[in-house]
One Martini backbone bead per residue (centre of mass of N, CA, C, O) as a GRO file, in nm:
protein
  224
    1UNK     BB    1  -4.782  -1.681   0.770
    2UNK     BB    2  -4.751  -1.723   1.075
    3UNK     BB    3  -4.537  -1.946   1.056
    4UNK     BB    4  -4.323  -1.771   0.916
    5UNK     BB    5  -4.300  -1.554   1.138
    6UNK     BB    6  -4.219  -1.747   1.365
    7UNK     BB    7  -3.962  -1.855   1.234
    8UNK     BB    8  -3.824  -1.581   1.206
    9UNK     BB    9  -3.822  -1.506   1.508
   10UNK     BB   10  -3.658  -1.752   1.604
   11UNK     BB   11  -3.406  -1.700   1.431
   12UNK     BB   12  -3.343  -1.420   1.546
   13UNK     BB   13  -3.311  -1.511   1.845
   14UNK     BB   14  -3.070  -1.727   1.768
   15UNK     BB   15  -2.888  -1.525   1.682
   16UNK     BB   16  -2.581  -1.416   1.673
   17UNK     BB   17  -2.390  -1.186   1.779
   18UNK     BB   18  -2.189  -0.940   1.690
   19UNK     BB   19  -1.867  -0.906   1.719
   20UNK     BB   20  -1.651  -0.679   1.907
   21UNK     BB   21  -1.404  -0.654   1.681
   22UNK     BB   22  -1.151  -0.563   1.483
   23UNK     BB   23  -1.210  -0.760   1.251
   24UNK     BB   24  -1.505  -0.675   1.219
   25UNK     BB   25  -1.452  -0.367   1.168
   26UNK     BB   26  -1.257  -0.419   0.914
   27UNK     BB   27  -1.483  -0.480   0.700
   28UNK     BB   28  -1.503  -0.184   0.596
   29UNK     BB   29  -1.233  -0.224   0.422
   30UNK     BB   30  -1.283  -0.501   0.250
   31UNK     BB   31  -1.489  -0.400   0.041
   32UNK     BB   32  -1.234  -0.274  -0.126
   33UNK     BB   33  -0.953  -0.439  -0.028
   34UNK     BB   34  -1.045  -0.708   0.027
   35UNK     BB   35  -1.000  -0.996   0.153
   36UNK     BB   36  -0.812  -0.923   0.425
   37UNK     BB   37  -0.652  -0.710   0.242
   38UNK     BB   38  -0.550  -0.830  -0.060
   39UNK     BB   39  -0.711  -0.683  -0.271
   40UNK     BB   40  -0.852  -0.580  -0.548
   41UNK     BB   41  -0.917  -0.698  -0.865
   42UNK     BB   42  -0.884  -0.404  -1.015
   43UNK     BB   43  -0.617  -0.256  -0.865
   44UNK     BB   44  -0.702   0.012  -0.707
   45UNK     BB   45  -0.709  -0.139  -0.440
   46UNK     BB   46  -0.492  -0.202  -0.210
   47UNK     BB   47  -0.291  -0.364  -0.018
   48UNK     BB   48  -0.271  -0.435   0.347
   49UNK     BB   49  -0.149  -0.694   0.398
   50UNK     BB   50   0.171  -0.679   0.561
   51UNK     BB   51   0.217  -0.401   0.608
   52UNK     BB   52   0.351  -0.163   0.763
   53UNK     BB   53   0.219  -0.008   1.030
   54UNK     BB   54   0.342   0.276   0.992
   55UNK     BB   55   0.235   0.316   0.706
   56UNK     BB   56  -0.067   0.277   0.749
   57UNK     BB   57  -0.096   0.501   0.958
   58UNK     BB   58   0.003   0.740   0.783
   59UNK     BB   59  -0.222   0.707   0.564
   60UNK     BB   60  -0.462   0.755   0.745
   61UNK     BB   61  -0.375   1.040   0.820
   62UNK     BB   62  -0.364   1.155   0.533
   63UNK     BB   63  -0.664   1.119   0.475
   64UNK     BB   64  -0.784   1.263   0.725
   65UNK     BB   65  -0.583   1.539   0.677
   66UNK     BB   66  -0.552   1.584   0.336
   67UNK     BB   67  -0.294   1.462   0.174
   68UNK     BB   68  -0.511   1.267   0.081
   69UNK     BB   69  -0.752   1.216  -0.202
   70UNK     BB   70  -1.046   1.040  -0.082
   71UNK     BB   71  -1.359   1.059   0.011
   72UNK     BB   72  -1.428   0.780   0.132
   73UNK     BB   73  -1.190   0.762   0.325
   74UNK     BB   74  -1.220   1.030   0.475
   75UNK     BB   75  -1.510   0.977   0.584
   76UNK     BB   76  -1.458   0.707   0.735
   77UNK     BB   77  -1.203   0.836   0.928
   78UNK     BB   78  -1.269   1.117   1.053
   79UNK     BB   79  -1.376   1.010   1.358
   80UNK     BB   80  -1.098   0.889   1.413
   81UNK     BB   81  -0.851   0.806   1.611
   82UNK     BB   82  -0.524   0.754   1.649
   83UNK     BB   83  -0.547   0.495   1.814
   84UNK     BB   84  -0.739   0.342   1.624
   85UNK     BB   85  -0.564   0.358   1.366
   86UNK     BB   86  -0.329   0.198   1.488
   87UNK     BB   87  -0.488  -0.063   1.533
   88UNK     BB   88  -0.570  -0.107   1.238
   89UNK     BB   89  -0.286  -0.124   1.125
   90UNK     BB   90  -0.197  -0.368   1.299
   91UNK     BB   91  -0.396  -0.571   1.190
   92UNK     BB   92  -0.299  -0.576   0.889
   93UNK     BB   93   0.007  -0.624   0.946
   94UNK     BB   94  -0.050  -0.922   1.077
   95UNK     BB   95  -0.114  -1.030   0.798
   96UNK     BB   96  -0.034  -1.357   0.645
   97UNK     BB   97  -0.054  -1.356   0.297
   98UNK     BB   98  -0.098  -1.422  -0.008
   99UNK     BB   99  -0.003  -1.348  -0.331
  100UNK     BB  100  -0.030  -1.249  -0.632
  101UNK     BB  101   0.034  -1.278  -0.939
  102UNK     BB  102   0.206  -1.164  -1.179
  103UNK     BB  103   0.245  -0.930  -1.435
  104UNK     BB  104   0.279  -0.919  -1.763
  105UNK     BB  105   0.480  -0.767  -1.955
  106UNK     BB  106   0.488  -0.532  -2.260
  107UNK     BB  107   0.773  -0.468  -2.275
  108UNK     BB  108   1.076  -0.441  -2.370
  109UNK     BB  109   1.379  -0.538  -2.257
  110UNK     BB  110   1.527  -0.256  -2.250
  111UNK     BB  111   1.312  -0.114  -2.071
  112UNK     BB  112   1.334  -0.310  -1.831
  113UNK     BB  113   1.635  -0.263  -1.781
  114UNK     BB  114   1.607   0.037  -1.715
  115UNK     BB  115   1.424  -0.003  -1.473
  116UNK     BB  116   1.619  -0.177  -1.303
  117UNK     BB  117   1.836   0.035  -1.283
  118UNK     BB  118   1.670   0.242  -1.124
  119UNK     BB  119   1.585   0.057  -0.887
  120UNK     BB  120   1.895  -0.043  -0.805
  121UNK     BB  121   2.074   0.250  -0.884
  122UNK     BB  122   1.965   0.475  -1.028
  123UNK     BB  123   2.048   0.844  -1.096
  124UNK     BB  124   2.299   1.055  -1.049
  125UNK     BB  125   2.246   1.285  -1.260
  126UNK     BB  126   1.938   1.318  -1.115
  127UNK     BB  127   1.927   1.243  -0.814
  128UNK     BB  128   1.836   0.929  -0.820
  129UNK     BB  129   1.735   0.695  -0.627
  130UNK     BB  130   1.707   0.393  -0.526
  131UNK     BB  131   1.451   0.196  -0.432
  132UNK     BB  132   1.621  -0.001  -0.244
  133UNK     BB  133   1.716   0.209  -0.027
  134UNK     BB  134   1.410   0.190   0.110
  135UNK     BB  135   1.247  -0.085   0.000
  136UNK     BB  136   1.464  -0.281  -0.041
  137UNK     BB  137   1.627  -0.536  -0.193
  138UNK     BB  138   1.335  -0.698  -0.222
  139UNK     BB  139   1.090  -0.488  -0.231
  140UNK     BB  140   0.919  -0.533   0.072
  141UNK     BB  141   1.028  -0.331   0.258
  142UNK     BB  142   1.047  -0.120   0.568
  143UNK     BB  143   1.093  -0.084   0.880
  144UNK     BB  144   0.806   0.095   0.983
  145UNK     BB  145   0.734   0.292   0.687
  146UNK     BB  146   0.793   0.099   0.426
  147UNK     BB  147   0.676  -0.017   0.144
  148UNK     BB  148   0.609  -0.237  -0.079
  149UNK     BB  149   0.636  -0.306  -0.452
  150UNK     BB  150   0.531  -0.581  -0.441
  151UNK     BB  151   0.206  -0.702  -0.530
  152UNK     BB  152   0.130  -0.475  -0.725
  153UNK     BB  153  -0.032  -0.302  -0.942
  154UNK     BB  154   0.018  -0.117  -1.218
  155UNK     BB  155  -0.211   0.089  -1.178
  156UNK     BB  156  -0.140   0.174  -0.893
  157UNK     BB  157   0.150   0.268  -0.938
  158UNK     BB  158   0.082   0.478  -1.151
  159UNK     BB  159  -0.115   0.646  -0.982
  160UNK     BB  160   0.085   0.729  -0.751
  161UNK     BB  161   0.314   0.854  -0.915
  162UNK     BB  162   0.131   1.053  -1.064
  163UNK     BB  163   0.027   1.203  -0.810
  164UNK     BB  164   0.301   1.305  -0.717
  165UNK     BB  165   0.386   1.447  -0.984
  166UNK     BB  166   0.112   1.642  -0.977
  167UNK     BB  167   0.026   1.697  -0.655
  168UNK     BB  168  -0.214   1.500  -0.535
  169UNK     BB  169   0.009   1.375  -0.354
  170UNK     BB  170   0.090   1.348  -0.001
  171UNK     BB  171   0.318   1.392   0.265
  172UNK     BB  172   0.489   1.411   0.518
  173UNK     BB  173   0.729   1.593   0.621
  174UNK     BB  174   0.943   1.486   0.413
  175UNK     BB  175   0.862   1.449   0.057
  176UNK     BB  176   1.036   1.230  -0.127
  177UNK     BB  177   0.836   1.112  -0.344
  178UNK     BB  178   0.788   1.374  -0.492
  179UNK     BB  179   1.077   1.410  -0.585
  180UNK     BB  180   1.103   1.146  -0.740
  181UNK     BB  181   0.854   1.164  -0.933
  182UNK     BB  182   0.949   1.444  -1.067
  183UNK     BB  183   1.209   1.304  -1.200
  184UNK     BB  184   1.033   1.133  -1.351
  185UNK     BB  185   0.919   1.004  -1.628
  186UNK     BB  186   0.672   0.860  -1.797
  187UNK     BB  187   0.852   0.631  -1.904
  188UNK     BB  188   0.968   0.547  -1.636
  189UNK     BB  189   0.704   0.473  -1.495
  190UNK     BB  190   0.612   0.255  -1.691
  191UNK     BB  191   0.862   0.072  -1.658
  192UNK     BB  192   0.868   0.037  -1.349
  193UNK     BB  193   0.578  -0.080  -1.314
  194UNK     BB  194   0.614  -0.322  -1.498
  195UNK     BB  195   0.844  -0.452  -1.347
  196UNK     BB  196   0.719  -0.477  -1.063
  197UNK     BB  197   0.449  -0.631  -1.149
  198UNK     BB  198   0.641  -0.877  -1.280
  199UNK     BB  199   0.728  -0.966  -0.997
  200UNK     BB  200   0.804  -1.191  -0.781
  201UNK     BB  201   0.801  -1.308  -0.483
  202UNK     BB  202   0.984  -1.386  -0.243
  203UNK     BB  203   1.022  -1.618  -0.006
  204UNK     BB  204   1.052  -1.347   0.166
  205UNK     BB  205   0.787  -1.096   0.193
  206UNK     BB  206   0.894  -0.935   0.416
  207UNK     BB  207   0.993  -0.683   0.576
  208UNK     BB  208   1.249  -0.520   0.660
  209UNK     BB  209   1.387  -0.423   0.959
  210UNK     BB  210   1.608  -0.247   0.801
  211UNK     BB  211   1.823  -0.052   0.676
  212UNK     BB  212   2.123  -0.105   0.506
  213UNK     BB  213   2.137   0.214   0.487
  214UNK     BB  214   2.141   0.521   0.465
  215UNK     BB  215   1.938   0.744   0.358
  216UNK     BB  216   1.937   0.951   0.066
  217UNK     BB  217   1.680   1.082   0.204
  218UNK     BB  218   1.463   1.285   0.340
  219UNK     BB  219   1.194   1.107   0.522
  220UNK     BB  220   0.904   1.009   0.583
  221UNK     BB  221   0.930   0.692   0.759
  222UNK     BB  222   1.222   0.755   0.839
  223UNK     BB  223   1.495   0.768   0.987
  224UNK     BB  224   1.688   1.050   1.087
   0.00000   0.00000   0.00000
């Protein structure tokens, strides 16, 4: 027994100290969001890696300040300063990692075609803008504050659009996504999320540097 205790003590003494780096501290996030922020296998916790830093920062503020409601996230970041949250957002935004394969849609071709029409052209009769107007022609997001829509699970996309539609999720004003989600029907949301989750990432999966044209709606995260 004494020999075992001595060996244990020697091993503990020789153990390297845990480095106090941002990457080390970010491990508190990857327990849910997957290794290096690649997303959890269950699809509920989204990808963090490679998203625009401005978007990640605004979402951390939304959780901390009560505009988004998830107790674990809110409690985890409640004591953290704006400066630290901005550093954390920058860390994950800088990670350039592969994306998961797309999910095969289960809807018929006409429903998926309707979804693509909404995504790429919107619906003028309902004053519904195209998703590409803000999220980029490649749907990979736009710097500095608009996330990509590809590489996300169908369940996550459904959950977030549903939360905006029901008023459970909010953004800093003006909250354009709440307006968009409340214009969509449940059938629209199901078709749009199936289409998006079923698309492969383009050769260049990075967010676009700027909007291709002025934004169709006033929205936080977009240039005024």
